[in-house]
Structure formats: structure tokens, C-alpha cells
C-alpha positions in Angstrom: -31.3 -31.8 -5.7 -30.7 -28.7 -7.9 -33.8 -29.5 -10.0 -35.9 -29.8 -6.9 -34.8 -26.4 -5.7 -35.3 -24.9 -9.1 -38.9 -26.2 -9.1 -39.5 -24.9 -5.6 -38.2 -21.4 -6.5 -40.1 -21.2 -9.8 -43.3 -22.1 -7.9 -42.6 -19.4 -5.3 -41.8 -16.8 -8.0 -45.1 -17.3 -9.7 -47.3 -17.9 -6.7 -49.7 -15.4 -5.2 -49.1 -13.9 -1.8 -49.3 -16.4 1.1 -52.5 -16.3 3.1 -50.8 -14.5 6.1 -50.4 -11.3 4.1 -54.0 -10.5 4.6 -53.7 -10.9 8.3 -51.0 -8.4 9.0 -51.6 -5.1 10.8 -54.0 -3.9 13.4 -57.4 -5.7 13.2 -59.2 -2.9 15.0 -58.8 0.8 16.0 -60.4 2.7 18.9 -63.8 3.9 17.8 -64.9 6.2 20.6 -64.8 9.9 19.6 -65.1 11.7 22.9 -62.3 14.2 23.1 -60.2 14.7 26.2 -58.2 17.9 25.7 -55.0 17.9 27.5 -55.1 21.7 28.1 -58.2 21.2 30.3 -56.0 19.0 32.5 -53.3 21.7 32.9 -51.1 21.1 29.8 -49.4 24.4 28.8 -48.4 24.9 25.2 -45.3 26.9 25.7 -42.7 24.2 25.1 -41.1 25.0 28.4 -43.5 23.9 31.1 -43.3 20.2 31.8 -46.7 18.8 30.8 -46.1 15.1 31.5 -48.6 14.8 34.4 -51.3 16.8 32.7 -51.1 14.8 29.5 -51.1 11.5 31.5 -54.2 12.6 33.4 -56.0 13.2 30.2 -55.0 9.7 29.0 -56.0 8.1 32.2 -59.4 9.9 32.2 -60.0 8.8 28.6 -59.2 5.2 29.4 -61.4 5.2 32.5 -64.4 6.3 30.3 -63.8 3.3 28.0 -61.6 5.2 25.5 -61.7 8.2 23.2 -59.4 10.8 21.8 -56.7 12.6 23.7 -55.8 15.8 21.8 -54.0 19.2 22.1 -54.5 22.8 21.3 -51.9 24.0 18.8 -48.4 24.7 20.3 -45.4 22.9 21.8 -45.6 20.6 24.8 -42.6 19.5 26.8 -43.1 16.0 28.2 -41.4 13.0 29.6 -42.7 9.4 29.3 -46.4 9.0 28.5 -48.2 5.6 28.9 -51.2 5.0 26.6 -54.0 2.6 27.5 -56.7 0.5 25.9 -59.2 2.3 23.7 -57.2 5.5 23.6 -56.3 7.4 20.5 -53.5 9.9 21.0 -54.1 12.5 18.3 -51.2 14.9 17.5 -52.7 17.3 15.0 -50.9 19.6 12.6 -49.6 22.5 14.5 -48.9 20.4 17.6 -45.4 19.4 18.6 -44.5 17.2 21.5 -41.0 18.0 22.8 -39.1 15.2 24.6 -37.6 16.2 27.9 -33.8 16.2 27.9 -33.6 15.0 31.5 -33.3 11.2 31.9 -35.2 11.5 35.2 -38.4 12.1 33.2 -38.2 8.6 31.8 -38.8 6.0 34.5 -37.0 2.7 34.1 -39.0 -0.3 33.0 -38.4 -3.9 32.3 -37.8 -4.1 28.6 -35.5 -5.4 25.9 -32.7 -3.4 24.4 -30.7 -4.5 21.4 -31.6 -8.1 22.1 -31.1 -8.2 25.9 -33.8 -8.0 28.5 -32.9 -5.4 31.1 -33.9 -2.3 33.0 -34.0 0.7 30.7 -35.7 4.1 30.5 -39.3 4.1 29.2 -39.8 5.6 25.8 -41.3 9.1 25.3 -44.6 7.4 24.1 -45.3 3.9 25.5 -47.9 1.3 24.7 -47.2 -1.4 27.2 -49.4 -4.5 27.6 -52.4 -2.9 25.9 -54.8 -3.6 23.1 -56.7 -1.4 20.6 -54.5 1.8 20.8 -53.7 4.4 18.2 -51.2 7.3 17.8 -52.2 9.4 14.8 -52.2 12.9 13.4 -50.1 15.2 11.2 -48.2 16.8 14.1 -44.6 16.2 15.3 -42.9 14.4 18.1 -39.4 15.9 18.5 -37.6 13.8 21.0 -34.8 16.4 21.3 -32.3 13.6 21.6 -29.0 15.4 21.2 -27.9 15.4 24.9 -28.4 11.6 24.8 -26.2 11.3 21.7 -23.5 13.4 23.4 -23.6 11.2 26.6 -23.2 8.1 24.5 -20.2 9.4 22.6 -18.6 10.5 25.9 -19.1 7.0 27.4 -17.8 5.3 24.3 -14.7 7.4 24.3 -14.2 6.2 27.9 -15.1 2.6 27.4 -13.4 1.7 24.1 -9.8 1.9 25.4 -10.8 -0.5 28.2 -12.0 -3.1 25.8 -15.7 -2.5 26.6 -17.1 -1.5 23.2 -19.5 -4.4 23.5 -21.4 -3.0 26.5 -21.4 0.8 25.7 -24.8 0.7 24.0 -26.3 -1.0 27.0 -24.7 1.3 29.7 -25.4 4.5 27.9 -29.1 4.7 28.6 -31.1 6.7 26.1 -34.9 6.9 25.7 -36.6 5.5 22.6 -39.2 7.7 21.0 -42.2 5.3 20.6 -42.4 1.8 22.2 -45.1 -0.8 21.5 -44.4 -3.8 23.8 -46.5 -6.8 24.7 -49.5 -5.3 22.9 -51.9 -6.1 20.1 -53.9 -4.1 17.6 -51.9 -0.9 17.7 -52.0 1.7 14.9 -49.3 4.4 14.3 -50.3 6.7 11.5 -49.0 9.9 9.8 -47.0 11.5 12.6 -43.5 12.9 12.1 -40.8 11.8 14.6 -37.6 13.7 15.0 -34.2 13.5 16.8 -34.7 10.2 18.6 -32.4 9.8 21.6 -32.1 6.1 20.6 -34.3 3.9 18.5 -37.3 5.7 17.1 -40.1 3.2 16.8 -39.6 -0.1 18.6 -42.3 -2.9 18.2 -41.4 -5.5 20.8 -43.2 -8.8 21.7 -46.3 -7.5 20.0 -48.7 -8.6 17.2 -51.0 -7.0 14.7 -49.4 -3.6 14.6 -49.7 -1.1 11.8 -47.1 1.7 11.1 -48.5 3.8 8.2 -47.2 7.1 6.8 -44.6 7.7 9.5 -42.0 10.3 8.7 -38.8 9.9 10.7 -36.2 12.7 10.6 -33.3 11.9 13.0 -30.5 13.7 11.2 -31.6 17.2 12.4 -29.0 19.0 14.4 -26.4 16.2 14.0 -26.2 12.4 13.5 -27.3 10.5 16.5 -25.8 7.1 17.3 -28.2 4.1 17.1 -31.1 6.2 15.9 -32.8 3.3 14.1 -36.0 4.1 12.2 -38.5 1.2 12.8 -37.4 -1.9 14.7 -39.6 -5.0 14.6 -38.4 -7.1 17.5 -39.7 -10.7 18.2 -43.1 -9.5 16.9 -45.6 -10.9 14.4 -48.3 -9.8 11.9 -46.8 -6.4 11.4 -47.6 -4.0 8.6 -45.3 -1.1 7.7 -46.2 1.0 4.7 -45.9 4.5 3.2 -43.1 5.5 5.6 -40.1 7.8 4.9 -37.1 7.4 7.1 -33.9 9.5 7.4 -31.8 8.3 10.4 -28.3 7.4 11.4 -28.6 3.6 11.7 -30.8 0.9 10.2 -34.0 2.3 8.7 -36.3 -0.7 8.6 -35.0 -3.4 10.8 -36.1 -6.9 12.0 -34.7 -8.3 15.2 -35.2 -11.4 17.4 -32.7 -11.4 20.4 -29.0 -11.6 21.1 -26.8 -14.5 22.0 -27.6 -16.4 25.2 -30.4 -14.1 26.3 -32.1 -14.1 22.9 -31.9 -17.9 22.7 -33.4 -18.1 26.2 -36.4 -16.0 25.2 -36.6 -17.7 21.8 -39.3 -15.5 20.2 -39.3 -15.1 16.4 -40.1 -12.1 14.3 -42.5 -13.4 11.6 -45.3 -12.5 9.3 -44.1 -9.0 8.4 -45.1 -7.0 5.3 -43.1 -3.8 4.5 -44.2 -1.9 1.4 -44.1 1.5 -0.4 -41.4 3.0 1.8 -38.3 5.3 1.4 -35.0 5.2 3.2 -32.6 8.1 2.9 -29.6 8.3 5.2 -29.1 5.3 7.4 -27.3 2.0 7.9 -29.6 -0.1 5.9 -32.8 0.2 3.8 -34.0 -3.1 5.2 -31.9 -5.0 7.7 -32.3 -8.5 9.2 -30.3 -8.6 12.5 -27.9 -8.4 13.9 -30.1 -9.8 16.7 -31.3 -13.1 15.1 -31.4 -15.5 18.0 -35.1 -16.2 18.0 -35.2 -16.4 14.1 -36.7 -14.1 11.5 -39.0 -15.6 8.9 -42.0 -15.1 6.6 -41.2 -11.6 5.5 -42.3 -9.7 2.4 -40.8 -6.4 1.5 -41.8 -4.6 -1.8 -41.7 -1.3 -3.5 -38.9 0.2 -1.5 -36.5 3.0 -2.4 -33.0 3.7 -0.9 -31.5 7.1 -1.6 -28.0 7.5 -0.3 -28.4 4.7 2.4 -25.3 3.0 3.7 -26.4 -0.5 2.7 -29.5 -1.5 0.8 -30.5 -5.1 1.7 -28.6 -6.3 4.8 -28.5 -9.6 6.6 -26.2 -9.5 9.6 -25.5 -11.7 12.7 -22.6 -13.1 14.7 -21.3 -16.6 15.4 -22.6 -16.5 19.0 -26.1 -15.4 18.0 -27.9 -18.3 16.5 -31.3 -18.3 14.9 -32.3 -18.6 11.3 -33.3 -15.9 8.7 -35.5 -17.7 6.1 -38.5 -17.4 3.8 -37.8 -13.8 2.9 -39.0 -12.2 -0.3 -37.9 -8.7 -1.4 -39.1 -7.3 -4.7 -39.5 -4.1 -6.7 -36.6 -2.2 -5.0 -34.6 0.7 -6.3 -31.4 2.1 -4.9 -29.4 5.2 -5.8 -26.1 6.2 -4.3 -25.9 3.4 -1.7 -22.7 2.0 -0.2 -23.3 -1.7 -0.7 -26.4 -2.9 -2.5 -26.6 -6.4 -0.9 -24.6 -7.3 2.2 -24.7 -10.6 4.1 -22.4 -11.4 7.0 -22.3 -13.8 9.9 -19.5 -11.9 11.6 -20.8 -8.4 11.8 -18.9 -5.7 13.8 -16.8 -8.1 16.0 -15.8 -5.4 18.6 -19.5 -4.9 19.3 -20.8 -8.4 18.7 -18.5 -10.4 20.9 -18.5 -9.9 24.7 -15.2 -10.4 26.5 -14.5 -9.2 30.1 -11.2 -7.4 30.3 -8.8 -8.0 33.1 -9.5 -6.1 36.3 -13.2 -6.9 36.6 -14.8 -9.4 39.0 -17.8 -11.0 37.2 -19.7 -11.6 40.5 -20.0 -7.9 41.1 -21.2 -7.0 37.5 -24.6 -5.6 36.7 -27.2 -8.2 35.5 -27.1 -7.1 31.9 -23.3 -7.4 31.8 -23.7 -11.0 33.1 -26.3 -11.7 30.4 -24.0 -10.4 27.7 -21.1 -12.5 29.0 -23.1 -15.8 29.4 -21.7 -18.2 26.9 -23.9 -20.0 24.4 -23.4 -23.7 24.9 -23.0 -25.9 23.0 -21.2 -23.4 20.7 -23.1 -24.8 17.7 -26.3 -23.2 19.0 -24.7 -19.9 18.3 -24.2 -20.4 14.6 -26.8 -18.4 12.6 -28.3 -19.6 9.3 -29.5 -17.6 6.3 -31.5 -19.5 3.7 -34.4 -19.2 1.2 -33.9 -15.5 0.4 -35.4 -14.1 -2.7 -34.6 -10.7 -4.3 -36.5 -9.8 -7.5 -36.8 -6.7 -9.6 -33.9 -4.8 -8.1 -32.3 -1.8 -9.8 -29.2 -0.2 -8.3 -27.4 2.9 -9.6 -24.1 4.4 -8.5 -23.4 2.0 -5.6 -19.9 1.6 -4.2 -20.2 -2.1 -4.1 -22.7 -4.6 -5.6 -22.7 -7.6 -3.3 -20.7 -8.6 -0.2 -22.1 -11.9 0.9 -20.1 -14.0 3.4 -21.3 -17.2 5.0 -19.0 -19.6 6.9 -17.8 -23.1 6.5 -20.2 -24.0 9.3 -23.2 -22.2 7.8 -23.5 -21.7 4.1 -25.7 -19.1 2.5 -28.3 -21.5 1.1 -30.9 -21.2 -1.6 -30.7 -17.5 -2.4 -32.6 -16.5 -5.6 -31.9 -13.3 -7.6 -34.4 -12.5 -10.4 -34.2 -9.5 -12.7 -31.4 -7.7 -10.9 -29.4 -4.8 -12.3 -26.6 -3.4 -10.2 -24.2 -0.6 -11.3 -21.4 -0.1 -8.8 -17.8 0.9 -8.5 -17.0 -2.7 -7.6 -19.0 -5.8 -8.3 -18.1 -7.5 -5.0 -17.9 -11.0 -3.8 -19.8 -14.1 -2.6 -18.2 -16.6 -0.2 -19.6 -19.8 1.2 -22.8 -19.8 -0.8 -24.8 -22.9 -1.9 -27.4 -23.5 -4.5 -28.1 -19.9 -5.7 -30.6 -19.4 -8.6 -29.7 -16.5 -10.8 -32.0 -15.3 -13.5 -31.5 -12.1 -15.6 -28.8 -10.6 -13.3 -26.4 -7.9 -14.3 -23.7 -6.7 -11.9 -21.2 -4.3 -13.4 -18.2 -2.8 -11.6 -16.5 0.3 -12.9 -13.2 -1.3 -12.1 -14.1 -4.0 -14.8 -13.5 -6.8 -12.3 -16.3 -9.5 -12.3 -18.2 -10.6 -9.2 -15.9 -13.0 -7.3 -17.4 -16.3 -6.1 -15.3 -18.3 -3.6 -15.7 -21.5 -1.6 -19.2 -21.9 -3.0 -21.2 -24.7 -4.7 -24.0 -24.2 -7.2 -23.4 -20.4 -7.4 -22.7 -19.2 -10.9 -23.1 -15.8 -12.5 
């Protein structure tokens, strides 16, 4: 068996990219060049006058004419939710700044998915919903002005945690995302700068053939917002992310596929994803798989990535009620400097958040629908056990980490067929691996300043 797996991994290591790599990203972009200037529809560039209706009128007029370019005169534009349509390019040029309204009433509620659960939630600042052939481009800025939403979250969390309700805070504290692509195809996001997200910054949901190219995300301006993920790819396929630079306060580049009972019900994978030539600065993880894994995450290539001060470098995380499989993932040519943990793998991530238990004093029949979805048990329980397998990490260089590896499977689900090739990690502590099976290790150096070797426990076929 070991020889068979060795042959498989050697073939994979030397093989060219799979055919799907050439199919990722938007296959087309809007071609019509007719310009619809928002100012001609009443948008005022003073950063104070709410311009939502005027901008939306320009978008609607553009779409009615078969597409074109919606643009702005230089200045600042205060706006709530905008909804793009087929054939429209929203062009935010240098010198133009969209400012997100700080009033939740300017973000109408829609049916969507948040952190793995389908529910009602405020629309994003910029929305592409059920559309094809749409683009958001330009060298301008979208400043979501999310700080009031951060503050409302922390206030609610302070109230909820003593009641044993940590697991539902993120769903009750409604905060708008900055840019949402949902149920859409052939969407291009290019070169814009996004700042101060109220919640996730770019959310690609139930969509295919999406390109995110050259995005700069700066969420740690004026504070450190909770859950301000950079780019979330959620139950979507054929996605290309490249040349992006993210500084946020949660996962930087993240792949997701649903949570627990609701995620298993939807059962849509994230697959055929290429992430390349990107930088993560502050944030929870350079590249993260999960914690929402229910629909499975597979066929992913990530290459030429840099982490500079990120909390975790490569991160696979789930929970024992989540289910799904993370598999066929290849990560290569990655450098990390000053990260917390270089490689972290866990099936029991953040228990107070990951497991939903209704405290005494609540009647389940009267609960909101999203509470009921979170409390619905996964049955049989075995369906909730996640699996991580066929993971390759090659050409990884790590300097000044706090810990090299923290990898924990479980007795019910081993970490199978990981391959590490040409890996050099310098850390305060080498770390540990538990419940691994059949790891292939080639040219790996993991040195801890405490002089303790990497600890391998309850594993078979894992030798360093």
C-alpha cells in the first residue's frame, strides 16, 4: 500500500497542471463601451448625500440598453446596496471613492448564505445576484466604513457569551458584506481597493467562472473588525484569484462549503479553484479551508503565495458535526515570515463557536429559523465527521514562526496521504502531528528554537 501511494504522489509531483486549470476564471467580460455617468442621474460627489438611487438608476439604464460602463466623476459617493446586472461594467476610476452607508436600513435583506447557513441577511454594498457577464473594475476605492457594524457585533457578543450563545452571535449580529457574487457566472473583479468591510469583504457564493484579479483589501484601518475575511469562495467552482494583496482581521483567502445540517442539506462543493501570486498580511490564515466543509472542498491549486505576519499560514479547519471532505489540494512555492503557526490542521476548531447547544430558558419552537437550522442535529452522527486527505505542500519556506506544524486528526478520521516536499520551517516550536496516516516527507526541515523535535503521536506511516 505504501508503495502504491508513493507511486501516486511521485506521479502527481512531476505531472503538469490538470486540464481544469485552463478553465478557471471568467470566460467573457462585458464588451459594450457606452458610458452611463452616475452624475447625470443625480449622484452627488460630496460623500454625504446618499447616492444609492442615482447610481442604481444608471445601472438599470445601462442594463436596459444591453450593457455598457457605469462610471463616476472624481469624488466621494455615499451609497447603500447596489445591484449590478448582465452586461454591466461598474468602473470605479482612480480618484473615485464609494463610501458604504453606516445605516443598516440602506442594505435590504435578501435570501443568502452566511458562514455556511442559508438565511435572511442584509445585501452587500455591491451585489451581483443571479447574473452573467458582469465586471467591477478600476483603480478607485470602495470604503465600506464598517466600524459601526464591528462595534455592534462586539456589543452583542458581550451580551450573548455569558448566556452560552457564542455559537449564534455571528448570525444575529447582521453586518453587510462589501462585495457579493451569488448564483452568477462569468464575473470579473479587477484592480479595485476595498477597505473597512463590515463583515466579509468579497464573497463568491454558488457561482462559477469568476475572476478576482489585483484586488487590494485593507480592513485594518481604524481598528480591527471581527470576521472581516478577505476573499471567501463558497460552494463555487472554476474560480481564479490572482495578484491580490489582503490585510484583514480574519481569514485572508478562504474556501468554504456549508455548515453542519444545513450545509449537508445543500451539499454543494467548492472545486476547481486556482489561487496564485498573492500576499496576505494580517489575518487569520494565508489560505484557509473551512471551517465550513460540509459540501466538500476539492481540486484546488495555490501557488506563489506570501504570508507576512499572518496568524496562520496554511489552515485546514472543521468540526465533528460538519462533515465533508477536503481533498486533492496542491500548495506550492509559498513563503511565510513572522506567522503564528505555519501549518495548522484541526477537526475540532473553536468549539464554543462550532457546536450549537441551546441553553436552558429557551423554547425551540419560538426560535428564529436560522437558530433552528443551527440546532438541527446531523444524523447519523457519522455524517458529521470531516475528512482531510491527499494534501500536497511543496517548496515552502517559513521564517520566524511561533510554531511549525499543529496537525490533529481524530481516531474516527485520520489525516491521510499528506505530502511535504522541499519544506523548510524555522519556528520557536516545531509542533506536533496526531492521528496521521501515510505521510510522504521529502527534504523537510522543521527546526524549533526550543530544540524539541516535531512530535508525532497516534499515527502510522508518518516519519520525519
